[in-house]
C-alpha positions in Angstrom: 45.4 33.8 -15.8 48.7 35.7 -15.5 50.9 36.9 -18.4 53.6 34.3 -17.6 51.0 31.5 -18.0 49.8 33.0 -21.3 53.3 33.4 -22.7 53.8 29.6 -22.5 51.0 29.1 -25.0 51.8 29.2 -28.7 49.1 31.0 -30.6 48.9 28.2 -33.1 48.0 25.9 -30.1 45.4 28.2 -28.6 42.4 26.1 -29.7 44.0 23.0 -28.1 44.8 25.0 -25.1 41.2 26.3 -24.7 39.8 22.8 -25.0 42.2 21.7 -22.2 41.6 24.6 -19.9 39.0 22.6 -17.9 41.6 19.9 -17.2 44.6 22.1 -16.3 44.6 25.9 -15.5 47.2 28.3 -14.2 46.8 29.6 -10.6 47.5 33.1 -9.5 51.2 32.3 -9.1 51.7 31.0 -12.5 51.5 27.4 -11.3 49.3 24.6 -12.5 45.9 24.0 -10.8 45.2 20.4 -9.8 43.2 18.3 -12.3 39.6 17.8 -10.9 38.8 14.2 -9.9 35.9 12.9 -12.2 32.7 11.8 -10.5 32.6 8.0 -10.1 30.3 6.1 -12.6 27.2 4.6 -11.1 27.8 1.1 -9.7 25.5 -1.6 -10.9 24.1 -3.8 -8.3 22.4 -7.3 -8.6 18.6 -7.6 -8.7 16.9 -8.1 -5.4 13.9 -10.3 -4.7 10.8 -8.8 -3.0 8.3 -11.7 -3.3 7.3 -14.1 -0.5 9.7 -16.9 0.4 6.8 -19.4 0.9 3.8 -20.6 -1.2 1.0 -23.0 -0.9 -0.5 -24.9 -3.9 -3.1 -27.6 -4.0 -2.1 -30.9 -5.3 -2.8 -31.9 -8.9 -1.8 -28.6 -10.4 0.6 -27.8 -13.3 -0.7 -24.4 -14.1 1.6 -21.4 -12.8 0.8 -20.9 -9.1 3.5 -18.4 -8.0 5.1 -15.3 -9.4 8.5 -14.5 -8.2 9.4 -10.8 -8.2 12.8 -9.2 -8.2 13.9 -5.7 -9.2 17.0 -4.2 -10.5 18.1 -1.1 -8.4 18.8 0.7 -11.8 15.3 -0.1 -13.1 16.7 -2.6 -15.8 14.7 -5.6 -17.0 15.1 -8.7 -15.0 15.0 -12.4 -16.3 14.4 -15.4 -14.1 15.9 -18.8 -13.8 16.0 -21.9 -11.5 19.4 -22.2 -10.0 19.2 -25.1 -7.6 17.5 -26.6 -4.7 16.8 -30.1 -3.6 13.6 -30.3 -5.7 14.5 -28.0 -8.6 14.0 -30.5 -11.3 10.3 -30.7 -10.6 9.7 -27.0 -11.5 9.7 -24.7 -14.5 9.7 -20.9 -14.6 8.8 -18.2 -17.2 12.0 -16.4 -17.7 10.2 -13.1 -18.3 7.2 -13.0 -16.1 8.6 -15.1 -13.2 5.6 -17.6 -13.2 6.5 -20.8 -11.5 4.8 -24.1 -12.2 5.2 -27.8 -11.5 6.5 -30.0 -14.4 4.2 -32.8 -13.2 1.2 -32.4 -11.0 2.1 -33.1 -7.3 0.3 -35.7 -5.4 -0.4 -34.9 -1.7 -0.8 -38.5 -0.8 2.4 -39.5 -2.5 4.9 -36.7 -2.0 7.8 -36.6 -4.4 9.9 -33.9 -2.7 13.4 -34.7 -1.3 12.2 -34.9 2.3 8.9 -36.6 1.6 6.9 -34.0 3.6 5.1 -32.1 0.7 7.4 -29.1 1.1 9.3 -28.6 -2.2 12.4 -26.4 -2.1 13.7 -24.6 -5.1 16.3 -21.9 -5.6 15.6 -19.0 -8.0 17.9 -16.4 -9.5 17.3 -13.1 -11.2 19.7 -11.4 -13.7 19.7 -7.9 -15.3 22.1 -9.1 -18.1 25.2 -8.0 -16.2 24.8 -9.2 -12.6 22.9 -12.2 -11.1 21.3 -12.2 -7.7 22.2 -14.5 -4.9 19.9 -17.6 -4.9 16.4 -17.0 -3.5 15.1 -20.0 -1.5 11.5 -20.7 -2.1 9.5 -23.3 0.0 6.4 -24.6 -1.9 3.9 -26.5 0.3 1.6 -28.9 -1.5 -1.8 -29.0 0.2 -4.6 -31.7 0.1 -7.2 -30.9 -2.6 -10.5 -32.5 -1.3 -12.4 -31.5 -4.4 -12.9 -28.9 -7.0 -15.2 -26.7 -5.1 -14.6 -23.0 -4.8 -15.9 -20.2 -2.7 -15.7 -16.5 -1.9 -14.7 -15.9 1.7 -15.0 -12.5 3.3 -11.6 -11.1 4.4 -12.2 -7.4 5.0 -14.9 -4.8 5.3 -15.4 -1.1 6.1 -14.4 0.4 2.9 -16.2 3.1 0.7 -16.7 3.1 -3.2 -13.5 0.9 -3.9 -12.1 1.2 -7.4 -9.1 -1.0 -7.3 -7.0 -3.5 -5.3 -3.3 -3.9 -5.7 -0.7 -6.2 -4.1 1.7 -4.9 -1.6 5.1 -6.3 -2.8 6.6 -7.4 0.6 7.5 -10.6 2.2 4.0 -11.3 3.5 2.7 -12.0 0.0 -0.9 -11.2 1.0 -1.2 -7.5 2.0 -3.4 -5.2 -0.2 -3.7 -1.6 -1.2 -7.3 -0.7 -1.3 -8.1 2.3 -3.5 -11.3 4.4 -2.6 -12.9 6.9 -5.1 -13.0 9.5 -2.3 -9.2 9.9 -2.4 -7.9 7.3 0.1 -5.5 4.5 -0.6 -5.6 2.1 2.5 -3.7 -0.9 3.6 -5.6 -4.2 4.3 -4.3 -7.4 5.9 -6.7 -10.1 4.6 -5.4 -12.7 7.0 -6.5 -10.6 10.1 -9.0 -8.3 8.4 -7.1 -5.4 9.9 -6.9 -1.9 8.1 -3.9 0.2 8.9 -5.0 3.2 11.0 -3.0 5.6 8.8 -4.0 5.8 5.1 -1.2 5.1 2.7 -2.2 8.1 0.7 -4.9 10.9 0.9 -5.6 13.1 -2.1 -9.2 14.0 -1.3 -8.4 17.7 -1.5 -7.3 17.5 -5.1 -10.5 15.6 -6.6 -13.5 16.7 -8.6 -16.7 16.4 -6.6 -18.7 15.3 -9.6 -20.6 12.1 -9.3 -18.6 8.9 -10.0 -15.4 10.8 -10.6 -12.6 11.2 -8.0 -9.7 8.7 -7.5 -9.9 6.1 -10.3 -6.5 4.4 -10.8 -3.4 3.2 -8.8 -0.3 1.5 -10.1 3.0 0.6 -8.4 6.1 1.1 -10.5 7.8 -2.2 -11.4 10.6 -1.4 -9.0 8.4 -0.1 -6.1 10.1 -2.5 -3.6 13.3 -0.5 -4.0 12.3 2.9 -5.3 9.0 3.5 -3.5 7.6 5.0 -6.8 3.8 4.7 -7.7 1.2 6.5 -9.8 -2.4 7.5 -9.4 -5.1 8.7 -11.9 -7.9 10.9 -10.9 -10.3 13.6 -12.0 -8.9 16.9 -10.5 -10.9 19.9 -9.5 -10.8 21.2 -13.2 -12.3 17.9 -14.4 -9.1 16.8 -16.1 -7.7 13.3 -15.9 -4.5 13.8 -14.1 -1.9 11.1 -13.7 0.5 11.8 -10.8 3.9 10.2 -9.7 4.7 9.8 -6.0 7.3 8.2 -3.8 6.9 6.8 -0.3 8.6 8.2 2.8 12.3 7.3 3.1 12.4 3.8 4.8 8.7 3.5 5.0 6.9 1.8 2.1 3.6 1.9 4.0 3.3 5.7 3.7 3.3 8.0 0.7 5.3 11.2 0.7 2.8 13.9 -0.4 5.7 16.4 -1.1 6.9 14.2 -3.9 3.7 14.8 -6.1 4.5 15.1 -9.7 2.0 15.6 -12.4 3.2 13.5 -15.5 0.1 13.7 -17.6 -2.9 16.0 -17.8 -5.9 15.3 -20.1 -8.6 18.0 -20.1 -12.1 16.9 -20.1 -15.7 18.5 -20.2 -17.7 18.4 -17.0 -20.2 16.1 -18.6 -17.7 13.7 -20.2 -17.5 10.0 -19.2 -15.9 9.4 -15.7 -14.1 6.1 -16.2 -10.4 5.8 -16.3 -7.7 3.3 -15.2 -3.9 2.9 -15.0 -1.7 -0.2 -15.0 1.7 -1.4 -16.1 2.2 -4.0 -18.8 4.8 -6.7 -18.6 7.3 -4.5 -20.4 7.2 -1.7 -17.7 5.1 0.7 -19.8 2.2 2.5 -18.3 -1.4 2.2 -19.8 -3.8 5.1 -19.2 -7.4 4.7 -20.2 -8.7 8.2 -21.4 -12.5 8.4 -21.5 -14.5 9.9 -24.4 -16.0 13.3 -24.6 -13.1 15.5 -23.6 -12.7 17.2 -27.0 -9.0 16.5 -27.3 -7.0 14.3 -29.7 -6.2 11.7 -27.0 -9.8 11.3 -26.0 -11.5 7.8 -26.1 -8.3 5.9 -26.3 -6.1 3.5 -24.3 -2.7 5.3 -24.0 0.7 3.8 -23.4 3.7 5.7 -22.1 7.1 5.3 -20.5 7.0 7.4 -17.3 10.7 6.7 -16.6 11.9 9.6 -18.9 10.9 12.9 -20.2 10.8 13.6 -23.9 8.9 16.9 -23.4 10.9 19.0 -21.0 9.2 22.1 -22.1 5.7 20.7 -21.4 4.9 20.1 -17.6 1.8 18.1 -18.7 3.8 15.5 -20.7 6.5 14.2 -18.3 7.2 10.9 -20.1 8.6 9.3 -23.2 6.8 7.5 -26.2 7.6 3.8 -26.3 9.3 2.9 -29.6 7.0 -0.1 -30.1 3.8 2.1 -29.9 1.6 1.8 -33.0 2.6 5.4 -34.4 5.5 6.7 -32.1 5.9 9.7 -34.4 2.3 10.2 -35.3 -0.3 12.8 -34.3 -1.3 10.9 -31.2 1.9 8.9 -30.4 0.6 7.9 -27.0 -2.4 6.0 -28.5 -2.5 2.1 -28.1 -6.1 1.3 -28.8 -8.8 3.7 -30.3 -12.6 4.1 -29.7 -12.6 3.3 -25.9 -15.5 5.1 -24.2 -15.7 4.7 -20.4 -13.5 2.1 -18.8 -14.6 0.6 -15.5 -12.0 -1.9 -14.5 -9.1 -3.4 -16.5 -6.1 -5.6 -16.0 -2.9 -7.0 -17.6 -2.5 -10.7 -17.9 0.8 -11.6 -16.4 1.2 -14.7 -18.6 0.1 -13.3 -22.0 0.6 -9.6 -21.5 -3.0 -9.2 -22.8 -4.9 -6.1 -21.7 -8.4 -6.8 -20.5 -11.0 -4.0 -20.5 -14.5 -3.6 -19.4 -15.9 -0.6 -21.4 -19.2 1.0 -20.7 -20.7 2.1 -23.9 -24.2 3.7 -24.3 -26.2 0.4 -24.6 -24.3 -2.1 -22.5 -20.9 -3.3 -21.3 -18.5 -4.6 -23.9 -15.3 -6.6 -22.9 -12.2 -6.5 -24.9 -9.0 -8.4 -24.8 -6.1 -6.5 -26.3 -3.1 -8.7 -27.3 0.1 -6.9 -28.1 -0.5 -7.7 -31.7 -3.7 -5.7 -31.6 -2.0 -2.4 -30.9 -3.3 0.5 -33.1 -6.7 -1.2 -33.7 -10.2 0.3 -33.2 -12.4 -1.2 -30.5 -15.8 -2.0 -32.0 -18.6 -2.8 -29.6 -21.0 -3.9 -32.4 -24.6 -4.9 -31.7 -24.4 -8.6 -31.1 -25.2 -11.2 -28.5 -22.7 -13.9 -29.5 -20.5 -15.5 -26.7 -17.8 -17.2 -28.6 -14.9 -16.1 -30.7 -15.9 -18.4 -33.6 -19.3 -16.8 -33.9 -18.0 -13.2 -33.9 -16.9 -11.4 -37.0 -13.6 -9.6 -36.7 -13.2 -6.9 -39.3 -9.7 -6.1 -40.3 -8.2 -3.3 -38.0 -10.7 -3.8 -35.2 -11.0 -5.5 -31.9 -14.3 -7.1 -31.2 -14.4 -9.6 -28.4 -17.9 -9.9 -26.9 -20.8 -7.9 -25.6 -22.3 -9.0 -22.2 -24.6 -11.9 -22.9 -27.1 -10.9 -20.2 -28.1 -8.1 -22.4 -29.7 -10.6 -24.7 -31.1 -12.8 -22.0 -33.1 -10.1 -20.2 -35.1 -7.1 -21.4 -33.2 -5.1 -18.7 -29.8 -6.6 -19.4 -26.8 -5.4 -17.5 -26.1 -1.7 -18.2 -23.0 -1.6 -16.0 -20.2 -3.9 -15.0 -16.8 -3.9 -13.4 -13.9 -5.5 -15.3 -11.7 -8.0 -13.5 -8.8 -10.4 -14.1 -8.0 -13.6 -15.8 -7.3 -15.9 -13.0 -3.8 -17.1 -12.5 -3.9 -18.0 -8.9 -3.5 -21.4 -7.0 -7.0 -22.9 -7.6 -6.8 -25.3 -10.6 -10.6 -25.1 -11.3 -10.4 -21.3 -11.9 -7.3 -21.3 -14.1 -7.7 -19.2 -17.4 -11.1 -17.9 -16.4 -11.9 -14.2 -16.9 -13.9 -12.7 -14.0 -16.0 -9.6 -13.9 -18.9 -8.3 -11.8 -22.2 -6.3 -12.3 -22.9 -2.8 -11.1 -26.4 -2.1 -12.6 -29.1 -4.2 -14.0 -27.7 -7.4 -12.4 -25.7 -8.2 -9.4 -22.9 -10.7 -8.4 -19.9 -12.3 -10.0 -19.7 -13.5 -13.7 -17.0 -15.4 -15.5 -15.9 -16.8 -18.9 -13.6 -19.7 -19.3 -11.2 -19.0 -22.2 -10.6 -22.7 -23.0 -14.2 -23.8 -23.0 -15.5 -20.5 -24.6 -18.4 -20.4 -22.2 -19.4 -19.2 -18.8 -17.6 -21.2 -16.2 -20.0 -23.9 -14.8 -18.8 -23.9 -11.2 -19.0 -27.2 -9.6 -21.8 -28.1 -7.1 -20.8 -26.8 -3.7 -19.4 -23.5 -5.2 -20.0 -20.7 -2.7 -20.4 -17.6 -4.8 -24.0 -17.0 -3.9 -22.8 -15.0 -0.9 -21.5 -12.3 -3.2 -24.9 -11.2 -4.7 -24.3 -7.5 -4.5 -23.1 -4.8 -6.7 -19.5 -5.4 -7.6 -17.2 -2.4 -7.3 -13.6 -3.7 -7.9 -11.2 -6.5 -8.3 -7.6 -7.1 -7.5 -4.8 -9.6 -6.8 -2.2 -10.3 -4.1 1.4 -11.3 -4.8 0.5 -14.9 -5.0 -2.3 -14.2 -7.7 -5.1 -14.9 -5.4 -8.1 -12.9 -6.7 -10.2 -10.6 -4.6 -13.4 -8.8 -5.3 -15.0 -5.8 -3.5 -18.8 -5.2 -3.2 -20.7 -1.9 -3.1 -21.1 -2.5 0.7 -17.3 -2.3 1.2 -16.8 -6.0 1.7 -13.6 -7.7 0.4 -13.8 -11.4 -0.6 -11.0 -13.9 -1.8 -11.8 -16.5 -4.2 -10.3 -19.8 -3.1 -10.7 -23.6 -2.9 -13.6 -24.6 -0.7 
C-alpha cells in the first residue's frame, strides 16, 4: 500500500480500516481495488425419485406393498405424500418411510380403478421441507391371487460364499448387489439370471485370509442414486474391522471407483477374535456397524451407530464420522455404542416400517435373535439359557434385550449351532407379511420363520414350496419392491413369492 493511501486513514479508524481491507484495498497507483465478488450460495434442488414407476400386488392386500424412494441432492431428509392421480383416494402412504398401501383390499374380479382394468394410477410427491418434487406417476397392477401358497423360486446361481444382498436403486426395481466374502460385489438381474461381466467392486487384495473373515458388509448411502456413495465393512490384512466409503464412477452407478476409497472407521481385532460383522443404515440415515467380541478395545462386542456424513474427529483418520445426538451416550466413553454385549453377528437388517434392528448373534452355545427397537438403545443384549418361543414367556430384566434363543436347540440334542439372520417380510405376498425369516448354517439346514402376530413359527399353507431350499443358508436380501431373496451355500439365489 503506498503512502498516499495510508495518509487517508485516520489512526483512530485504523482497526476499522484493517477489518475492511479484504473488501477494499489500494492498488499500486493509490486507487481503490475492485471488491471481490462473493461465491454464490449453494442452490437447493427438489428431491428426485429413484424407485420403479410400476408395481404389481396380489389382490386382497392392505399391507404396505411398495416403498417409494426419493433423494434430496443436498442429502436432506425427505417426506412423502400423495398428490393426485385418478385412483389416489384408494391409497395411503407413510410420510417417513414411503411405504404405500391400499386403504381397502383390491379385488381382481371387481376392479375399482378409474379405468376398470386393475391398473391403479397414483401421483406421489417428495419434499425436503423447502422444495417439493414434480409428481411421480406410479402404476400399480393388481394381480389375481389364486391362493395363499408361497414358494422359493431360483433366480440366479454361480456365486461364492455370499454374505449379503442389496437392492440396486434404479428404475428396474429388481436388480441386486450380491456381496461375496472373497471381496467381490457383483450385479445380478433376477429376471434373466444374468450376472454382470464386470464386478461392481473388487477389494480382494485388501482382505484378511483367515477363515470366515473377508468382506462382510455392504450398505448404500440413502442418497446413492444421486451421490453414488456406498460403504463396505471387512476384515483387513491386519485383522481389523475396517469400514470404507466409496463412490461410483462419474455417470456410471454400476461401477465403483477404487480411487475414492476412504477409511472412516478402524476397529482393531485379535487374530482369534470372532469374525462376524455387518453394516446397514437405519431409517434416519445413521449407519449401524456390528463390532464383534474379543478385540480388546472399548468398542468391542457392540452395535455401533454413527453419522458418516460429517467428521467430528479431524485429527484421527480412523474416526471419520460424527456421533448422532440421539445415541444413548453421545458424550460418554463409548459414544458410538448403540447396544452392548453383541458377540458375533451373522446377518442383520432394519425393518423399514418400524425402524427396528434385527440381529442374529452367534454366541458360544447357539444362535440368539434380537429385535432392537429405537427405545432399546443403550441396553445390554442377554442371550440367557432358555427355550421359550414367545415374548410373554420370556423374562425381560430392566436394561436388557432378550428376545429369543433358537428353539431348535431345545428340540434336538444337536440343535442349530449357526444361523444367518434375515428380514421381516414387507413385500407383496400377504401370507408372509410381518414374518421374520432366517436360515441355518450348521446343525440344521433350510429356511426358518417366526410370525410376529401369531408369536409362533409360520405354518406355511399346504402347497408351499420351500422344500427346494434345504441347504445351508448364507445370506438374505431385498429388492426395491421388498421382495425377499435367500442365498444358499451352493451359490443359488431364490426369491420368496406367491405360488
